[in-house]
C-alpha positions, -999 to +999 in steps of 0.1 A: -165+040-236-175+042-199-146+051-177-153+021-155-147-002-185-112+012-192-081-009-186-053+010-168-033+012-201-063+026-219-071+049-191-036+064-191-038+068-228-071+085-226-059+108-198-027+116-217-046+124-249-069+147-230-040+164-214-023+168-247-054+183-262-056+207-234-020+218-239-026+223-276-058+243-270-040+265-244-062+255-214-032+240-198-001+260-207+030+241-218+056+244-191+080+265-211+054+292-214+045+294-177+050+331-170+076+336-143+076+301-129+110+291-143+127+324-134+134+320-097+129+292-072+106+302-043+131+290-018+155+316-033+129+344-032+108+337-062+070+333-064+057+298-055+038+277-080+011+270-054+002+295-028-026+295-002-042+264-015-052+233+005-055+197-004-086+175+002-088+165+039-082+129+049-096+107+064-130+112+047-162+118+066-196+134+060-230+134+075-236+098+065-206+086+084-217+106+114-253+092+112-240+057+109-219+060+141-248+077+160-271+049+149-247+022+162-243+041+194-280+042+200-285+006+191-263-006+220-250-033+197-213-024+201-197-059+196-200-082+166-211-112+187-243-094+198-259-096+164-256-115+132-268-085+112-248-058+130-223-035+113-194-059+113-212-089+097-227-064+072-193-049+064-179-084+058-205-092+032-202-058+015-164-058+014-163-094+000-187-084-027-168-052-034-135-070-042-150-102-057-142-126-028-166-152-014-158-146+022-144-119+046-135-117+082-131-082+097-103-076+123-091-048+145-061-040+122-043-050+091-015-065+113-041-086+131-055-098+098-020-109+087-012-127+120-046-144+119-038-158+084-004-170+095-019-189+125-048-202+104-023-218+079-006-236+108+027-216+103+047-215+135+082-221+151+106-237+126+087-223+096+097-195+073+077-169+054+093-148+026+083-112+025+095-077+018+119-055+037+102-024+023+070-024+043+053-014+076+067-034+106+032-049+109+040-072+081+069-090+098+052-086+132+025-110+119+051-136+113+071-130+144+040-132+165+037-168+153+074-174+162+081-181+125+110-166+107+104-136+083+128-141+054+134-108+035+138-109-003+151-079-021+131-055-044+127-046-080+141-010-079+116+004-104+084-010-089+095-010-053+079-045-051+093-079-042+117-092-069+103-127-077+138-140-087+151-132-052+120-147-036+128-180-053+164-178-043+154-174-006+132-205-005+144-233+019+131-266+030+113-247+059+096-221+037+058-224+041+045-192+025+051-160+005+037-127+018+039-102-011+033-066-001+015-044-027+034-013-020+019+021-025-014+003-034-001-011-067+001-048-076+032-069-072+043-092-100+016-117-089+018-138-120+054-148-112+048-150-075+019-174-080+040-195-104+068-198-078+043-206-050+027-234-071+062-248-081+073-250-045+039-259-029+037-227-009+008-206+004+004-170-006-009-144+019-013-110+001-005-080+022-029-057+004-031-033+034-025-003+010-042-018-021-080-015-017-098-022-051-066-024-071-068-048-100-043-072-116-052-094-147-089-093-140-088-099-103-088-075-073-058-077-051-065-098-020-083-124-042-053-138-061-034-156-033-048-181-008-057-152+015-057-114+013-053-089+041-063-052+042-059-023+066-085+004+073-060+025+094-068+063+092-043+070+064-056+043+040-078+050+011-107+033+029-103+042+066-119+040+100-089+048+123-079+012+128-094-020+115-086-047+090-100-075+069-092-110+056-106-121+023-106-155+006-125-181-014-118-212+006-146-216+030-128-240+053-097-218+055-118-187+061-136-205+089-102-212+105-094-175+102-127-167+120-119-191+147-084-178+153-094-142+154-123-150+178-099-162+206-100-197+192-138-200+194-154-213+162-188-202+147-202-233+164-194-217+198-167-242+206-132-232+218-111-252+194-077-237+190-053-212+205-061-177+192-060-140+201-090-117+203-088-097+170-125-089+164-134-056+147-158-036+168-192-023+156-181+014+156-152+008+132-176-009+108-201+019+112-175+044+101-167+023+070-204+016+061-212+053+064-188+062+036-196+032+013-215+050-014-184+071-025-157+045-022-156+035-059-159+071-071-129+082-050-110+052-062-116+062-098-107+098-092-073+088-077-066+067-108-076+094-132-055+120-113-025+096-111-028+090-149-027+127-155+002+132-132+022+104-148+016+120-182+027+154-170+059+140-155+068+115-182+093+139-199+110+153-168+145+139-167+153+123-133+117+118-122+105+082-128+070+073-116+066+039-100+067+010-125+034-008-129+036-045-140+019-058-172-016-067-162-021-038-138-056-025-146-058+000-117-041+009-084-052+021-050-027+049-051-024+051-014+009+068-023+020+082-056+057+073-058+086+084-080+123+077-082+145+108-079+177+105-098+200+132-087+224+129-116+197+148-136+194+175-110+230+187-109+238+159-084+218+177-058+209+156-027+173+144-025+168+166+006+176+197-014+151+187-041+124+181-015+130+215+002+128+233-032+096+216-042+081+222-007+088+260-011+068+259-043+038+248-022+039+210-029+050+186-002+068+155-013+087+133+011+106+100+014+086+071+027+105+044+045+139+057+058+155+023+059+144-012+051+135-037+078+167-055+071+185-026+088+163-025+120+175-040+154+147-066+156+169-091+137+197-093+163+171-093+190+152-123+178+183-142+169+193-140+206+160-153+220+156-187+235+127-197+212+145-189+180+177-206+192+156-236+201+136-238+169+162-229+143+197-244+140+228-223+147+238-228+111+205-215+098+205-184+121+241-176+110+231-180+074+200-158+080+222-130+094+247-133+065+219-132+038+199-103+053+214-076+030+189-061+005+209-036-016+181-028-040+159-019-010+186+004+002+186+021-032+149+026-031+151+041+003+177+066-009+159+076-041+122+073-037+099+104-032+062+103-029+029+121-023+006+110+005-022+103-020-053+093+000-065+129+002-043+149-023-051+126-053-088+135-048-079+170-058-087+188-090-069+186-123-054+220-114-040+205-082-022+178-102-008+204-126+005+223-096+025+192-085+039+187-120+046+224-124+065+226-091+087+196-100+093+209-136+102+243-122+128+228-098+142+208-127+145+239-148+164+255-119+185+225-111+217+244-113+206+264-083+198+234-060+232+230-045+231+266-033+201+258-010 
């Protein structure tokens, strides 16, 4: 079977079987037989699992990227409106084709893409959009920029994604859309979210900023909702420094997105609506096009390495990789995330675990320190004239009272991750180093509280 034809479940099974065979044959030693690795933690003077080894660099570039930028520089076509066949229009066609969408509009950032969609859907003051508290501030910024109200629903603690049940509980008569965020590059429970949206006649804007090429039930993320949004910021798995994209299949709606992002000027050349200037420039597109040939190969390698890492960690008590919903065929793996359950590590605080693993030569970290429901923007907007004018005092009080997201707080306390854009492009040996370091710390868990 060709690797490209594997479902994620089959792929994990295949990777697991391969790893098991390697252990049996002795090419990958079972952890209990790793000479000297369980004897003493590196942070306490032992030998580290990984020493003097580097991870693949990120963001990616090679001679093709360099040549693409030089070509654009020499062409003097530096703005998308100079040519219908320039790098930005070319990128839009190629990205739409890559993820199976009919249309694409490229923007200057993922946040700009989201805000463009909110405006194109006519969402504004008095309206509400339900989204996640566990995300980059750009998600809510796109809603606040339209003077709409970002309503935060809580998470599923195992997937770190929006809890569809809480999404439905947060719907009011003013709700216009749901903005699910595919955290770490893995799919939300889009089946349930789309059912809820249909039931309540709501639009869905997928925040797929981290989720390039990830697939759910036969569709790439960004093609399931009414509109999808991506980021090409330098840490993302497809990157050009900044940059974003909107994808969709509704030609009329995508034309509205184009008009909004083009300072309100339509493809006909008429200034028709209020809109910001969010056009991607030709240099950003040149960087993206220069790396195009390897995008799918790098995506497949991250999935293969993630599958192997999941297999290696599956029997480590207290380390639980991110839950993937039924129907997830592949993930972007912008981050490889796990829950750290300290009760299995002698009740050692997460910070001690992270220090111990880092000393073994493997850098893990938390991700979002606190959810957006705990940031000061909430009190600030509730005091502004526009929000007091457009929302009743009763609704604003209710909004403040319902802002708690205890599951998000739990995720923020317990989640650890690997920045995966570069590291998950490493070798099988690199993945084993990660697993070996975590296993070693687990075996020495009784020493963690002495750190």
